[in-house]
C-alpha positions in Angstrom: 222.6 66.1 165.8 221.1 64.8 162.5 218.7 62.0 162.9 220.0 58.6 161.6 218.0 55.4 161.4 219.3 51.9 161.6 217.6 48.5 161.3 216.3 46.9 164.5 218.0 43.5 164.9 215.5 40.7 164.4 213.0 43.1 162.7 214.8 43.7 159.4 212.6 45.4 156.8 209.9 46.0 159.4 211.3 48.5 162.0 214.1 51.0 162.4 215.4 52.9 165.4 217.0 56.4 165.3 219.9 57.9 167.3 217.3 60.3 168.8 215.1 57.4 170.1 212.4 57.4 167.4 211.1 54.0 166.2 209.9 53.9 162.6 207.6 51.2 161.1 208.6 50.8 157.5 206.2 50.7 154.5 205.6 47.0 153.7 203.0 44.4 153.0 201.5 43.1 156.3 200.7 39.6 157.4 197.1 40.0 156.1 198.3 41.2 152.7 197.5 44.8 153.5 199.7 47.8 152.8 201.4 49.1 156.1 202.3 52.7 155.8 205.6 54.2 157.0 205.1 55.9 160.4 206.9 56.9 163.6 205.5 54.7 166.5 204.2 56.1 169.7 205.6 54.4 172.7 204.7 54.1 176.3 206.4 54.6 179.6 206.6 51.4 181.7 206.3 51.0 185.4 210.0 51.6 185.9 209.8 54.9 183.9 211.5 53.5 180.8 210.1 54.4 177.4 209.0 51.3 175.5 207.5 50.3 172.1 205.7 47.2 171.1 207.2 45.5 168.0 205.3 42.9 166.1 206.6 39.9 164.2 204.4 37.2 162.8 201.4 38.7 164.7 203.1 38.5 168.1 203.9 41.7 169.9 207.0 42.1 172.1 207.6 45.2 174.4 211.1 46.6 173.9 213.0 49.3 175.8 214.0 52.2 173.5 217.4 52.7 175.1 218.2 49.0 174.6 217.2 49.1 171.0 219.5 52.1 170.5 222.3 50.3 172.3 222.1 47.3 170.0 221.9 49.4 166.8 224.4 52.1 167.6 226.7 51.0 170.5 227.1 47.3 169.5 225.5 46.3 172.8 224.9 42.6 173.0 221.8 41.6 175.0 222.1 38.8 177.5 225.7 39.5 178.5 225.6 39.1 182.3 226.2 42.4 184.1 226.2 44.7 181.0 223.5 47.3 180.7 222.7 50.4 178.6 222.8 53.4 181.0 221.7 57.0 180.8 224.5 59.5 181.5 222.1 62.1 183.0 220.0 59.4 184.8 216.9 60.6 183.0 215.3 57.4 181.6 213.2 59.3 179.1 216.3 60.9 177.5 217.1 58.3 174.9 219.3 60.4 172.7 222.4 58.4 171.6 224.7 61.0 173.1 223.2 60.3 176.5 223.6 56.5 176.4 226.6 54.3 177.2 227.2 50.6 177.9 228.1 50.0 181.6 228.3 47.4 184.2 225.3 46.9 186.6 226.1 46.6 190.2 224.6 48.0 193.4 227.1 50.9 193.5 226.2 51.9 190.0 222.6 51.8 191.0 223.3 54.6 193.5 224.4 57.1 190.8 221.0 58.6 190.6 220.5 58.8 194.3 221.0 61.9 196.4 222.3 61.4 199.9 220.3 62.9 202.7 221.7 65.9 204.4 220.3 64.8 207.8 220.8 61.1 208.0 223.6 58.7 207.1 222.6 55.8 204.9 219.4 57.5 203.6 219.0 58.4 199.9 216.5 60.2 197.8 215.7 58.5 194.5 215.2 61.3 192.0 213.7 58.9 189.4 211.0 57.3 191.6 210.8 60.3 194.0 211.1 58.2 197.2 213.5 57.8 200.1 215.5 54.6 200.2 217.8 52.8 202.6 219.9 49.6 202.1 219.4 46.9 204.7 221.2 43.7 205.3 219.1 40.5 205.5 220.0 36.8 205.6 219.7 36.9 201.8 222.0 39.9 201.4 221.4 43.6 200.8 217.9 44.8 200.1 216.4 48.2 199.3 213.6 49.5 201.5 211.5 52.4 200.3 209.8 55.1 202.2 207.7 58.2 201.5 209.4 60.3 204.2 213.0 60.8 205.0 212.5 60.5 208.7 210.8 57.1 208.3 213.8 55.8 206.4 216.2 57.0 209.0 214.3 55.2 211.8 214.7 51.7 210.4 216.8 49.5 212.7 218.6 47.6 210.0 219.9 50.6 208.1 223.2 50.1 206.3 225.2 51.9 203.8 225.7 50.8 200.2 229.1 49.3 200.8 227.4 46.9 203.3 228.8 48.3 206.5 226.1 48.7 209.2 225.5 52.1 210.5 224.9 52.2 214.2 221.9 54.3 215.4 224.2 56.5 217.5 226.0 57.6 214.3 222.9 58.9 212.6 222.9 62.7 212.5 219.6 64.2 213.8 
């Protein structure tokens, strides 16, 4: 795939994003009257494992997710629409190639796509991204995710439920 750059909305003449996930700072005169050279920016990985880049406008930096910038520039994604998100087809948050991104709807079932079910216990999932075991529990406030380091610990929680909200009785857990 040939790399193609498009302007980043709100940063016209300053930054561009490519279909391969590269962010380019354009050559221009900066706020202090200095010449800013054209360069590809180095990003960071945030706490949720998403690649980010900090974009500056009028001296103020704002951290942006690379996949969202690509969604806006290439997929006509509109930020702020309730429930819509830019997703990764392969669930690899660091693969921000345009061919790996799509606009989807966020819901708890969609969140399960990157989880692998346990072979031993019903209602226990391994999160491949965060490398931890998870269960869904029902509380007075609704469904919550509980995290565990070991599969057996997750299986022993008394409030375990499955993603569709039905409680799993302890006698139904395979051991």
